[in-house]
C-alpha positions in Angstrom: 0.0 0.0 0.0 2.8 2.4 0.9 4.5 1.9 -2.5 1.1 2.6 -4.3 0.8 5.9 -2.3 4.3 7.0 -3.3 3.6 6.3 -6.9 0.2 8.0 -6.8 1.7 11.0 -5.2 4.2 11.3 -8.1 1.8 10.3 -10.9 -1.1 12.7 -9.9 0.6 15.9 -10.4 2.1 14.7 -13.7 -1.3 13.6 -14.9 -2.7 17.0 -13.9 0.1 18.8 -15.8 -0.5 16.7 -18.9 -4.2 17.5 -18.8 -3.4 21.2 -18.7 -1.0 20.9 -21.6 -3.7 19.0 -23.6 -6.0 21.9 -23.1 -3.4 24.5 -24.1 -2.6 22.5 -27.2 -6.3 22.2 -27.9 -5.9 18.5 -28.0 -8.0 17.8 -25.0 -9.2 14.2 -24.8 -10.6 11.8 -22.4 -7.6 12.2 -19.9 -8.4 15.9 -19.6 -12.1 15.4 -19.1 -11.5 12.7 -16.4 -8.9 14.9 -14.6 -11.0 17.9 -14.5 -14.1 16.0 -13.4 -12.3 14.2 -10.7 -10.6 17.4 -9.6 -14.1 19.1 -9.3 -15.0 16.6 -6.7 -12.2 17.8 -4.4 -11.6 21.5 -5.4 -13.7 24.5 -6.1 -11.7 25.2 -9.3 -12.4 28.9 -9.1 -10.4 30.4 -12.0 -9.5 33.4 -10.1 -7.8 31.2 -7.4 -6.1 28.9 -9.9 -3.0 29.1 -11.7 -3.2 29.4 -15.4 -1.0 28.0 -18.3 -1.7 30.1 -21.4 -5.4 30.8 -21.0 -6.2 27.6 -19.4 -6.8 27.3 -15.5 -5.2 24.3 -13.8 -7.6 21.5 -12.6 -7.3 22.6 -9.1 -6.9 25.8 -7.3 -3.6 27.3 -6.1 -3.8 26.0 -2.6 -4.6 22.4 -3.8 -1.8 22.7 -6.3 0.7 23.4 -3.4 -0.7 20.4 -1.6 -0.2 18.1 -4.7 3.0 19.4 -5.7 4.7 18.9 -2.4 3.1 15.4 -1.8 5.8 13.4 -3.8 8.6 15.0 -1.6 6.8 13.9 1.5 6.0 10.5 0.3 9.7 9.9 -0.8 11.0 11.3 2.5 8.7 8.7 4.3 10.3 5.9 2.4 13.9 7.2 3.0 13.1 7.6 6.8 11.3 4.3 7.1 13.5 2.9 9.8 12.6 5.6 12.3 9.3 4.8 14.1 6.9 7.4 15.5 3.8 7.3 17.4 0.4 8.5 16.2 0.4 11.6 18.5 3.6 12.8 17.0 2.1 12.3 13.5 -0.8 14.5 14.6 1.5 17.2 16.0 3.5 17.3 12.8 0.4 17.5 10.7 -0.9 20.3 12.9 2.4 22.3 12.6 2.6 21.8 8.9 -0.8 23.0 8.5 -0.4 26.4 10.3 0.6 28.3 7.1 -2.4 27.1 5.3 -4.8 27.9 8.2 -3.2 31.4 8.7 -3.7 32.4 5.0 -7.2 31.0 5.0 -8.1 32.7 8.3 -6.8 36.0 7.0 -8.7 35.7 3.9 -11.9 34.6 5.5 -11.7 37.5 8.0 -11.2 39.9 5.2 -7.9 41.0 6.5 -5.8 40.0 3.6 -6.1 38.8 0.0 -3.3 36.2 -0.4 -2.0 35.8 -4.0 -2.2 32.4 -5.7 1.4 32.0 -5.2 1.1 32.7 -1.4 -1.7 30.1 -1.2 0.3 27.5 -3.0 3.5 28.1 -0.9 1.5 28.1 2.4 0.0 24.6 1.4 3.4 23.0 0.6 4.2 22.0 4.2 0.8 20.4 4.7 0.8 18.5 1.4 4.3 17.1 2.1 3.4 16.1 5.6 0.0 14.5 4.7 1.8 12.4 2.2 4.6 11.6 4.6 2.2 10.4 7.3 0.0 8.4 4.9 3.0 6.5 3.5 4.4 5.9 6.9 1.1 4.6 8.3 0.5 2.5 5.2 4.1 1.0 5.4 4.0 0.3 9.1 2.7 -3.1 9.6 3.2 -2.8 13.3 0.5 -1.3 15.5 1.0 2.5 16.0 1.3 3.1 19.7 
């Protein structure tokens, strides 16, 4: 299961990029339709909050892009660090800390105190995306019971 998660964390951003390029090249096919439809189930896809390549918006918003672009790094780090064992409470702490930048930008945005740029949203989501993938791969790869 851990291996499948690592592969998926690498393949998904590549597939999303391929679907964007298909739209830019005006050769959109079934891949593009499936990717944009699947992405709509997990992301609001607001054009003003998404990156664009040419005139085409990405299949997910900037914040989701940050999550997905950093996931391969977290997943691969989990594989490299597989010998070190951590407990579930420590994973929760790491996830909480990694999510702070995303929650800060989201909170400022919802409170009307700031309007973060798409780049800021994506950068703020990088730690959370990496840590989510790290924890999922570690949990999937640990056949022992988490204490």
